MIGU-481542 format. One line per field, with one value per residue: residue in one letter; x, y, z of N, C-alpha, C in turn; residue number from 0. Coordinates in nm, 4 decimals, m for minus. Layout:
<atoms>
resn	(a, ...)
n_px	(X, ...)
n_py	(Y, ...)
n_pz	(Z, ...)
ca_px	(X, ...)
ca_py	(Y, ...)
ca_pz	(Z, ...)
c_px	(X, ...)
c_py	(Y, ...)
c_pz	(Z, ...)
resi	(NUM, ...)
</atoms>
This chain:
<atoms>
resn	(m, k, t, v, y, d, f, a, v, k, d, r, k, g, k, d, v, s, l, k, e, y, q, n, e, v, l, l, i, v, n, t, a, t, k, c, g, f, t, p, q, y, d, e, l, e, a, l, y, k, k, y, h, a, d, g, f, e, v, l, d, f, p, c, n, q, f, g, q, q, a, p, g, t, d, e, s, i, h, e, f, c, k, l, t, f, g, t, d, f, p, r, f, k, k, v, k, v, n, g, d, d, a, d, p, l, f, k, f, l, k, e, q, k, g, f, a, g, w, d, m, e, h, p, i, a, h, i, l, d, d, m, l, s, k, a, d, p, d, y, k, e, k, p, d, i, k, w, n, f, t, k, f, l, i, n, k, r, g, q, v, v, a, r, f, e, p, t, e, k, i, e, n, i, e, r, q, i, e, q, l, i, h, q)
n_px	(m0.0250, m0.0644, 0.1478, 0.2668, 0.5314, 0.5568, 0.5780, 0.7447, 0.8727, 0.9419, 1.2176, 1.2724, 1.4522, 1.4105, 1.4974, 1.4491, 1.2959, 1.2615, 0.9977, 1.0548, 1.2791, 1.1908, 1.1042, 0.9834, 0.9386, 0.7280, 0.5115, 0.4037, 0.2306, 0.1903, 0.0052, 0.0965, 0.0993, 0.2251, 0.0978, m0.1425, m0.4272, m0.3793, m0.1063, 0.0583, 0.0595, 0.2942, 0.4683, 0.3641, 0.3968, 0.6754, 0.7423, 0.6374, 0.7995, 1.0578, 1.0236, 0.9678, 1.1307, 1.3752, 1.2732, 1.1912, 1.0171, 0.8814, 0.8040, 0.6636, 0.6685, 0.4688, 0.4388, 0.1571, m0.0265, m0.2934, m0.5128, m0.6668, m0.4440, m0.2307, 0.0280, 0.2473, 0.5354, 0.8717, 0.9992, 1.2324, 1.2133, 0.9915, 1.0917, 1.2996, 1.1482, 1.0035, 1.2115, 1.3319, 1.1168, 0.9761, 1.1609, 1.1831, 1.2931, 1.2266, 1.1817, 1.1187, 0.9357, 0.9028, 0.6705, 0.3341, 0.0361, m0.2651, m0.5218, m0.7490, m0.7103, m0.4403, m0.3192, m0.0639, 0.0580, 0.1040, m0.0657, m0.3119, m0.3302, m0.3240, m0.5699, m0.7456, m0.7163, m0.7960, m1.0724, m1.2375, m1.2281, m1.3868, m1.4682, m1.3367, m1.5583, m1.5296, m1.3128, m1.2113, m1.1955, m1.3315, m1.6137, m1.6143, m1.4758, m1.6496, m1.8868, m1.7974, m1.7083, m1.9415, m2.1109, m1.9837, m1.9958, m2.2441, m2.2250, m1.9679, m1.8555, m1.8808, m1.6911, m1.3559, m1.1578, m0.8895, m0.9516, m0.8391, m0.5418, m0.2848, m0.3885, m0.3526, m0.1905, m0.1538, 0.0891, 0.1707, 0.4417, 0.4606, 0.3999, 0.1354, m0.1655, m0.3126, m0.4687, m0.6471, m0.6265, m0.8023, m0.7328, m0.8342, m0.8131, m0.7207, m0.3888, m0.3094, m0.4670, m0.3670, m0.1038, m0.1333, m0.2018, 0.0257, 0.2164, 0.1153, 0.1581, 0.4359, 0.5192, 0.4358)
n_py	(0.2261, 0.3389, 0.2696, 0.1711, 0.2228, 0.4639, 0.6554, 0.8598, 0.8648, 0.9923, 0.9032, 0.8306, 1.0244, 1.2259, 1.2057, 1.1622, 0.8737, 0.6592, 0.4488, 0.2709, 0.1404, m0.0867, m0.2581, m0.5603, m0.6884, m0.8141, m0.6126, m0.4841, m0.2247, m0.0102, 0.1962, 0.3191, 0.3320, 0.4212, 0.4197, 0.2728, 0.0521, m0.1452, m0.1528, m0.3725, m0.5280, m0.4823, m0.6856, m0.9053, m0.8088, m0.7879, m1.0568, m1.1630, m1.0220, m1.1178, m1.3882, m1.3886, m1.2068, m1.2753, m1.3942, m1.1917, m0.9975, m0.7076, m0.4969, m0.1853, 0.0815, 0.3411, 0.5774, 0.7420, 1.0104, 1.0698, 0.9401, 0.9533, 1.0789, 0.8998, 0.8510, 1.0032, 1.2194, 1.2382, 1.1430, 0.9989, 0.9249, 0.7574, 0.5559, 0.4556, 0.3606, 0.1514, m0.0182, m0.0836, m0.1812, m0.3673, m0.4812, m0.4283, m0.4529, m0.3751, m0.1283, 0.2053, 0.4995, 0.8586, 1.0299, 1.0449, 1.1911, 1.0274, 1.0653, 1.3184, 1.6473, 1.7069, 1.4614, 1.2142, 1.1620, 0.8920, 0.7463, 0.8496, 0.7390, 0.4612, 0.4334, 0.4991, 0.2756, 0.0589, 0.0429, 0.0765, m0.2261, m0.3554, m0.4594, m0.7255, m0.8662, m1.0351, m0.9584, m0.8072, m0.5253, m0.4311, m0.3740, m0.1500, 0.0388, 0.0463, 0.1459, 0.4001, 0.5245, 0.5131, 0.6859, 0.9288, 0.9447, 0.8189, 0.6970, 0.6001, 0.3551, 0.3439, 0.5049, 0.5528, 0.6284, 0.5798, 0.4107, 0.3648, 0.3193, 0.0898, m0.0096, m0.1999, m0.2375, m0.4541, m0.5213, m0.6325, m0.7932, m0.6371, m0.3873, m0.3272, m0.2608, m0.5083, m0.5924, m0.4823, m0.4549, m0.4241, m0.3064, m0.5023, m0.7437, m1.0872, m1.1987, m1.4360, m1.4587, m1.2517, m1.3358, m1.5690, m1.4609, m1.3118, m1.5168, m1.6428, m1.4403, m1.4119, m1.6509, m1.6362)
n_pz	(m2.3381, m2.0097, m1.7289, m1.3988, m1.4280, m1.5507, m1.3624, m1.1188, m0.7910, m0.4598, m0.2629, 0.0875, 0.1596, m0.0124, m0.2730, m0.6236, m0.7566, m1.0168, m1.1055, m1.2976, m1.2242, m1.1078, m1.3015, m1.4506, m1.2113, m0.9508, m0.7745, m0.4585, m0.3611, m0.0941, 0.1263, 0.4345, 0.7998, 1.1209, 1.3653, 1.3850, 1.3955, 1.2124, 1.1885, 1.2809, 1.0520, 0.9215, 0.9967, 0.8501, 0.5899, 0.5763, 0.6043, 0.3647, 0.1872, 0.2514, 0.1850, m0.0935, m0.2242, m0.3524, m0.5751, m0.7349, m0.6218, m0.4737, m0.1978, m0.1751, 0.0282, 0.1368, 0.3583, 0.5091, 0.6330, 0.6352, 0.7462, 1.0330, 1.1388, 1.1754, 1.1033, 1.2225, 1.2571, 1.1159, 0.7907, 0.8312, 1.1044, 1.0951, 0.9322, 1.0959, 1.3151, 1.1898, 1.1078, 1.3560, 1.5135, 1.3551, 1.1897, 0.9151, 0.5771, 0.3260, 0.0583, 0.1599, 0.1172, 0.0743, 0.2825, 0.1758, 0.0288, m0.0349, m0.1147, m0.2370, m0.3932, m0.3930, m0.3930, m0.4323, m0.7614, m0.8427, m0.6713, m0.7446, m0.9987, m0.9344, m0.7989, m1.0046, m1.1610, m1.0010, m0.8070, m0.4846, m0.3054, m0.1239, 0.2113, 0.4156, 0.5989, 0.8100, 0.9475, 1.2526, 1.2648, 1.0481, 1.0649, 1.2274, 1.0701, 0.8477, 0.9645, 1.0573, 0.8165, 0.6623, 0.8017, 0.7563, 0.4785, 0.3019, 0.0505, 0.0259, m0.0552, m0.3265, m0.4324, m0.5539, m0.3760, m0.1429, 0.1527, 0.4040, 0.6091, 0.5017, 0.2634, m0.0262, m0.3406, m0.6070, m0.8448, m1.1678, m1.3572, m1.5794, m1.5044, m1.4639, m1.2844, m1.1053, m0.8926, m0.6021, m0.2559, 0.0372, 0.3750, 0.5443, 0.4221, 0.4097, 0.4541, 0.3355, 0.1074, m0.0469, m0.0756, m0.2316, m0.4801, m0.5357, m0.5636, m0.7968, m0.9886, m0.9806, m1.0908, m1.3516)
ca_px	(m0.1010, 0.0109, 0.1771, 0.3339, 0.6668, 0.5518, 0.5803, 0.8612, 0.8345, 1.0556, 1.2573, 1.2502, 1.5461, 1.3681, 1.5563, 1.3574, 1.3150, 1.1722, 0.9486, 1.1156, 1.3794, 1.1260, 1.0507, 0.9923, 0.9200, 0.5931, 0.5147, 0.2910, 0.2417, 0.1089, 0.0091, 0.1137, 0.1001, 0.2951, 0.0172, m0.2725, m0.4628, m0.3250, 0.0405, 0.1238, 0.0729, 0.4346, 0.5261, 0.3198, 0.4606, 0.8171, 0.7490, 0.6203, 0.9195, 1.1683, 0.9932, 0.9588, 1.2188, 1.4729, 1.1987, 1.1504, 0.9029, 0.9131, 0.7017, 0.6958, 0.6006, 0.4445, 0.3681, 0.0517, m0.0811, m0.4286, m0.6186, m0.6550, m0.3101, m0.1667, 0.1683, 0.3152, 0.6810, 0.9452, 1.0240, 1.3409, 1.1668, 0.9039, 1.1808, 1.3663, 1.0468, 0.9729, 1.3311, 1.3548, 1.0012, 0.9304, 1.2741, 1.1551, 1.4038, 1.1770, 1.1960, 1.0221, 0.9432, 0.8599, 0.5297, 0.2520, m0.1093, m0.3201, m0.6540, m0.7622, m0.6519, m0.2943, m0.2717, 0.0505, 0.0110, 0.1026, m0.1858, m0.4260, m0.3313, m0.3623, m0.7143, m0.8158, m0.7066, m0.8710, m1.1488, m1.2575, m1.2480, m1.4777, m1.4091, m1.3584, m1.6374, m1.4885, m1.2057, m1.2725, m1.1974, m1.4110, m1.7421, m1.5831, m1.4465, m1.7708, m1.9763, m1.7384, m1.7072, m2.0803, m2.1647, m1.9227, m2.0370, m2.3205, m2.1867, m1.8223, m1.8144, m1.8853, m1.5814, m1.2283, m1.0610, m0.8353, m1.0367, m0.7644, m0.4022, m0.2543, m0.4498, m0.2429, m0.2111, m0.0649, 0.1338, 0.2376, 0.5771, 0.4503, 0.3664, m0.0093, m0.2333, m0.3987, m0.5597, m0.6433, m0.6664, m0.8273, m0.6515, m0.8941, m0.7911, m0.6301, m0.2587, m0.3011, m0.5276, m0.2717, 0.0127, m0.1679, m0.1965, 0.1669, 0.2783, 0.0729, 0.2242, 0.5802, 0.5422, 0.3850)
ca_py	(0.2193, 0.3854, 0.1715, 0.2339, 0.2622, 0.6019, 0.7443, 0.8727, 0.8957, 1.0397, 0.8156, 0.8981, 1.1370, 1.3280, 1.1818, 1.1038, 0.7331, 0.6148, 0.3129, 0.1845, 0.0594, m0.2099, m0.3314, m0.7065, m0.7396, m0.8062, m0.5097, m0.4590, m0.0848, m0.0016, 0.3172, 0.2660, 0.4226, 0.3592, 0.4211, 0.2290, m0.0840, m0.2360, m0.1431, m0.5037, m0.5878, m0.4732, m0.8197, m0.9864, m0.7555, m0.8253, m1.2017, m1.1787, m0.9667, m1.2134, m1.5137, m1.3790, m1.1043, m1.3374, m1.4337, m1.0725, m0.9335, m0.5909, m0.4209, m0.0427, 0.1367, 0.4843, 0.6274, 0.8399, 1.0621, 1.1209, 0.8649, 0.9632, 1.1300, 0.7822, 0.8394, 1.1267, 1.2129, 1.2621, 1.0232, 0.9225, 0.8626, 0.6470, 0.4492, 0.3959, 0.2844, 0.0274, m0.1046, m0.1313, m0.2524, m0.4774, m0.5357, m0.4209, m0.4268, m0.3322, 0.0159, 0.2984, 0.6249, 0.9805, 1.0350, 1.0964, 1.1972, 0.9307, 1.1137, 1.4630, 1.7133, 1.7040, 1.3220, 1.1784, 1.1131, 0.7458, 0.6953, 0.8844, 0.6367, 0.3325, 0.4363, 0.4958, 0.1397, m0.0343, 0.1101, 0.0105, m0.3700, m0.4080, m0.5104, m0.8619, m0.8363, m1.1231, m0.8905, m0.7352, m0.3790, m0.3982, m0.3117, m0.0164, 0.1250, 0.0620, 0.2382, 0.5338, 0.5802, 0.5287, 0.8073, 1.0441, 0.9448, 0.6962, 0.6384, 0.5849, 0.2307, 0.3641, 0.5939, 0.4804, 0.6765, 0.4872, 0.4265, 0.3604, 0.2745, m0.0480, m0.0503, m0.2569, m0.2535, m0.5558, m0.4824, m0.7443, m0.7667, m0.5389, m0.2577, m0.3081, m0.2843, m0.6257, m0.6139, m0.3923, m0.5237, m0.3348, m0.3502, m0.6167, m0.8657, m1.1866, m1.2010, m1.5587, m1.4297, m1.1672, m1.4190, m1.6579, m1.3847, m1.2782, m1.6393, m1.6614, m1.3416, m1.4406, m1.7678, m1.6146)
ca_pz	(m2.2135, m1.8929, m1.6243, m1.2843, m1.4697, m1.5986, m1.2464, m1.0307, m0.6533, m0.3806, m0.1531, 0.2166, 0.1711, m0.1081, m0.4050, m0.7210, m0.7916, m1.1233, m1.0817, m1.4000, m1.1539, m1.0626, m1.4163, m1.4478, m1.0757, m0.8958, m0.6707, m0.3702, m0.3200, 0.0272, 0.2091, 0.5701, 0.9147, 1.2332, 1.4879, 1.3358, 1.4326, 1.1114, 1.1851, 1.2882, 0.9189, 0.8797, 1.0121, 0.7368, 0.4690, 0.5793, 0.5786, 0.2198, 0.1227, 0.2712, 0.1174, m0.2386, m0.2808, m0.4445, m0.6952, m0.8090, m0.5556, m0.3907, m0.1259, m0.1769, 0.1456, 0.1317, 0.4767, 0.4809, 0.7583, 0.6071, 0.8142, 1.1776, 1.1759, 1.2336, 1.0594, 1.2602, 1.2571, 0.9923, 0.7096, 0.8939, 1.2294, 1.0548, 0.8844, 1.2131, 1.3886, 1.1163, 1.1131, 1.4928, 1.5680, 1.2696, 1.1141, 0.7717, 0.4854, 0.1947, 0.0359, 0.2181, 0.0446, 0.1426, 0.3209, 0.0658, 0.0392, m0.1291, m0.1548, m0.2487, m0.5105, m0.3849, m0.3795, m0.5159, m0.8916, m0.8469, m0.6043, m0.8301, m1.1031, m0.8758, m0.7699, m1.1339, m1.2123, m0.9149, m0.7036, m0.3554, m0.3241, m0.0221, 0.3356, 0.4629, 0.7183, 0.9203, 1.0198, 1.3650, 1.2463, 0.9298, 1.1014, 1.2808, 0.9548, 0.7685, 1.0364, 1.0582, 0.6818, 0.6185, 0.8639, 0.6901, 0.3384, 0.2771, m0.0780, 0.0224, m0.1223, m0.4721, m0.4706, m0.5576, m0.2767, m0.0441, 0.2713, 0.5296, 0.6024, 0.4628, 0.1380, m0.1056, m0.4843, m0.6624, m0.9782, m1.2354, m1.4088, m1.6884, m1.4462, m1.4633, m1.1569, m1.1248, m0.7792, m0.4866, m0.1333, 0.1494, 0.4894, 0.6139, 0.3421, 0.4687, 0.3872, 0.2557, m0.0230, m0.1188, m0.1072, m0.3437, m0.6059, m0.5580, m0.6167, m0.9350, m1.0743, m0.9849, m1.1753, m1.4890)
c_px	(m0.0107, 0.0296, 0.2403, 0.4742, 0.6718, 0.5652, 0.7162, 0.8081, 0.9593, 1.0886, 1.2488, 1.3441, 1.5156, 1.4248, 1.4521, 1.3963, 1.2132, 1.1268, 0.9926, 1.2237, 1.3231, 1.0636, 1.0772, 0.9885, 0.7714, 0.6013, 0.3877, 0.3125, 0.1415, 0.1194, 0.0018, 0.1038, 0.1586, 0.2117, m0.1274, m0.3009, m0.4088, m0.1722, 0.1099, 0.1326, 0.2149, 0.5036, 0.4908, 0.3866, 0.6077, 0.8335, 0.7318, 0.7461, 1.0353, 1.1464, 1.0070, 1.0555, 1.3170, 1.4072, 1.1500, 1.0266, 0.9518, 0.7875, 0.7485, 0.6065, 0.5926, 0.3683, 0.2696, m0.0136, m0.2262, m0.5399, m0.5942, m0.5185, m0.2248, m0.0253, 0.2407, 0.4668, 0.7401, 0.9601, 1.1305, 1.2944, 1.0717, 0.9888, 1.2481, 1.2698, 1.0214, 1.0900, 1.3455, 1.2406, 0.9649, 1.0422, 1.2556, 1.2802, 1.3558, 1.1830, 1.0808, 1.0443, 0.8952, 0.7102, 0.4499, 0.1081, m0.1634, m0.4586, m0.6510, m0.6911, m0.5005, m0.2397, m0.1535, m0.0013, 0.0081, m0.0259, m0.3130, m0.4422, m0.3790, m0.5131, m0.7971, m0.8211, m0.7918, m0.9398, m1.1614, m1.2968, m1.3428, m1.4041, m1.4284, m1.4283, m1.6108, m1.3784, m1.2675, m1.2807, m1.2906, m1.5411, m1.7209, m1.5585, m1.5722, m1.8675, m1.9246, m1.7462, m1.8480, m2.1439, m2.1114, m1.9703, m2.1105, m2.2818, m2.0375, m1.7762, m1.8087, m1.7664, m1.4483, m1.1269, m1.0107, m0.9079, m0.9576, m0.6212, m0.3946, m0.3449, m0.3350, m0.2842, m0.1071, m0.0388, 0.2054, 0.3720, 0.5779, 0.4086, 0.2188, m0.0675, m0.3314, m0.4960, m0.5409, m0.6953, m0.6868, m0.7528, m0.7076, m0.8716, m0.6910, m0.5011, m0.2444, m0.3582, m0.4335, m0.1526, m0.0153, m0.1541, m0.0532, 0.2386, 0.2429, 0.1467, 0.3742, 0.6085, 0.4839, 0.4985)
c_py	(0.2578, 0.2720, 0.2444, 0.2803, 0.4049, 0.7027, 0.7446, 0.9126, 0.9463, 0.9360, 0.8950, 1.0160, 1.2465, 1.3125, 1.1180, 0.9598, 0.6996, 0.4735, 0.2174, 0.0964, m0.0771, m0.2891, m0.4800, m0.7653, m0.7299, m0.7104, m0.5133, m0.3189, m0.0623, 0.1375, 0.2729, 0.3762, 0.3486, 0.3507, 0.3819, 0.0883, m0.1875, m0.2368, m0.2788, m0.5762, m0.5720, m0.6092, m0.9086, m0.9406, m0.7957, m0.9749, m1.2305, m1.1346, m1.0659, m1.3410, m1.5034, m1.2795, m1.1626, m1.3818, m1.3135, m1.0052, m0.8196, m0.5403, m0.2766, 0.0268, 0.2885, 0.5273, 0.7381, 0.8802, 1.1097, 1.0527, 0.8676, 1.0113, 1.0185, 0.7559, 0.9695, 1.1103, 1.2362, 1.1309, 0.9356, 0.8544, 0.7465, 0.5281, 0.3782, 0.3111, 0.1498, m0.0698, m0.1670, m0.2190, m0.3769, m0.5385, m0.5288, m0.3860, m0.3743, m0.1789, 0.0969, 0.4342, 0.7414, 0.9725, 1.1023, 1.1176, 1.1047, 0.9695, 1.2657, 1.5177, 1.7060, 1.5636, 1.3003, 1.1214, 0.9604, 0.6921, 0.7356, 0.7776, 0.5018, 0.3261, 0.4364, 0.3528, 0.0410, 0.0433, 0.0254, m0.1356, m0.4322, m0.4664, m0.6596, m0.8448, m0.9333, m1.0587, m0.8047, m0.5829, m0.3376, m0.3263, m0.1698, 0.0805, 0.1502, 0.1600, 0.3813, 0.5990, 0.6016, 0.6541, 0.9320, 1.0571, 0.8148, 0.6248, 0.6080, 0.4623, 0.2461, 0.4461, 0.5206, 0.5237, 0.5638, 0.5159, 0.4317, 0.3161, 0.1266, m0.1004, m0.0901, m0.2704, m0.3517, m0.5239, m0.6013, m0.7001, m0.6694, m0.4010, m0.2262, m0.3407, m0.3987, m0.6495, m0.5035, m0.4710, m0.4196, m0.3894, m0.4695, m0.7491, m0.9577, m1.1936, m1.3254, m1.5365, m1.3457, m1.2513, m1.5112, m1.5841, m1.3425, m1.3990, m1.6614, m1.5672, m1.3693, m1.5532, m1.7540, m1.5823)
c_pz	(m2.0957, m1.7921, m1.5060, m1.3213, m1.5242, m1.4847, m1.1777, m0.8936, m0.5815, m0.2735, m0.0233, 0.2383, 0.0688, m0.2480, m0.4974, m0.7525, m0.9006, m1.0917, m1.1930, m1.3379, m1.1123, m1.1780, m1.4008, m1.3075, m1.0405, m0.7775, m0.5868, m0.3152, m0.2075, 0.0888, 0.3552, 0.6758, 1.0339, 1.3608, 1.4577, 1.3868, 1.3351, 1.1073, 1.2008, 1.1529, 0.8637, 0.8925, 0.8928, 0.6074, 0.4629, 0.5530, 0.4292, 0.1460, 0.1330, 0.1892, m0.0346, m0.3034, m0.3832, m0.5756, m0.7755, m0.7535, m0.4679, m0.3202, m0.1291, m0.0747, 0.1349, 0.2568, 0.4380, 0.6130, 0.7428, 0.6853, 0.9643, 1.2259, 1.2372, 1.1807, 1.0922, 1.2479, 1.1194, 0.9152, 0.7755, 1.0231, 1.2000, 1.0116, 1.0027, 1.2945, 1.3210, 1.1192, 1.2518, 1.5437, 1.4879, 1.1843, 0.9637, 0.6917, 0.3502, 0.1819, 0.0948, 0.1520, 0.1309, 0.1727, 0.2083, 0.1110, m0.0686, m0.1799, m0.1658, m0.3719, m0.5114, m0.3590, m0.4734, m0.6489, m0.9041, m0.7857, m0.6781, m0.9381, m1.0479, m0.8522, m0.8983, m1.1875, m1.1328, m0.8035, m0.5775, m0.3755, m0.2220, 0.0974, 0.3481, 0.5972, 0.8334, 1.0037, 1.1307, 1.3463, 1.1320, 0.9642, 1.1543, 1.1653, 0.8718, 0.8348, 1.0290, 0.9197, 0.6278, 0.6764, 0.7949, 0.5456, 0.3084, 0.1467, m0.0871, m0.0563, m0.2734, m0.5228, m0.4619, m0.4518, m0.1884, 0.0867, 0.4011, 0.5023, 0.5644, 0.3514, 0.0461, m0.2520, m0.5360, m0.8094, m1.0423, m1.2935, m1.5267, m1.6370, m1.4412, m1.3257, m1.1778, m1.0100, m0.6754, m0.3680, m0.0247, 0.2717, 0.5662, 0.5408, 0.4103, 0.3861, 0.2988, 0.1158, m0.1092, m0.1641, m0.2253, m0.4776, m0.6383, m0.6193, m0.7619, m1.0284, m1.0866, m1.0853, m1.3152, m1.5821)
resi	(0, 1, 2, 3, 4, 5, 6, 7, 8, 9, 10, 11, 12, 13, 14, 15, 16, 17, 18, 19, 20, 21, 22, 23, 24, 25, 26, 27, 28, 29, 30, 31, 32, 33, 34, 35, 36, 37, 38, 39, 40, 41, 42, 43, 44, 45, 46, 47, 48, 49, 50, 51, 52, 53, 54, 55, 56, 57, 58, 59, 60, 61, 62, 63, 64, 65, 66, 67, 68, 69, 70, 71, 72, 73, 74, 75, 76, 77, 78, 79, 80, 81, 82, 83, 84, 85, 86, 87, 88, 89, 90, 91, 92, 93, 94, 95, 96, 97, 98, 99, 100, 101, 102, 103, 104, 105, 106, 107, 108, 109, 110, 111, 112, 113, 114, 115, 116, 117, 118, 119, 120, 121, 122, 123, 124, 125, 126, 127, 128, 129, 130, 131, 132, 133, 134, 135, 136, 137, 138, 139, 140, 141, 142, 143, 144, 145, 146, 147, 148, 149, 150, 151, 152, 153, 154, 155, 156, 157, 158, 159, 160, 161, 162, 163, 164, 165, 166, 167, 168, 169, 170, 171, 172, 173, 174, 175, 176, 177, 178, 179, 180, 181, 182, 183)
</atoms>
């Protein structure tokens, strides 16, 4: 059975990184952007990383400019922004495409494993996204494509995709599942 360990990605300097390097760790793979309404989630991601990193948890950050051109700049300028603004220490990779024919193979795999998980409609941005996406494609909810920045995929210690969280998901819900996987 295929797992995330079957994939290699590029670090922000363009060097190949096998995801086998993260075997036996719980991973949260996230497509991010620096100029998005969800960008403050970097604070939450860094807090999770600091809290659970010593227990075998990694956040893998993949900037993506496909949603509203909200990740402009070079890989290095994005990295510097995240370090200076949010103090992030977790690994950041080369900017990727997550949807379309030229989507990164890792993200194609992630979407095959877990389709759209639905919005938390209590989140103030959820209605805006739902309206915008519904106008563009009335059937968008039925498709596995990533809908926006800060979509998160949770990976267990065996490299299997166990959950997908849309950007409106409360961090507490994500943290509960991370804790469960760490202690399995």
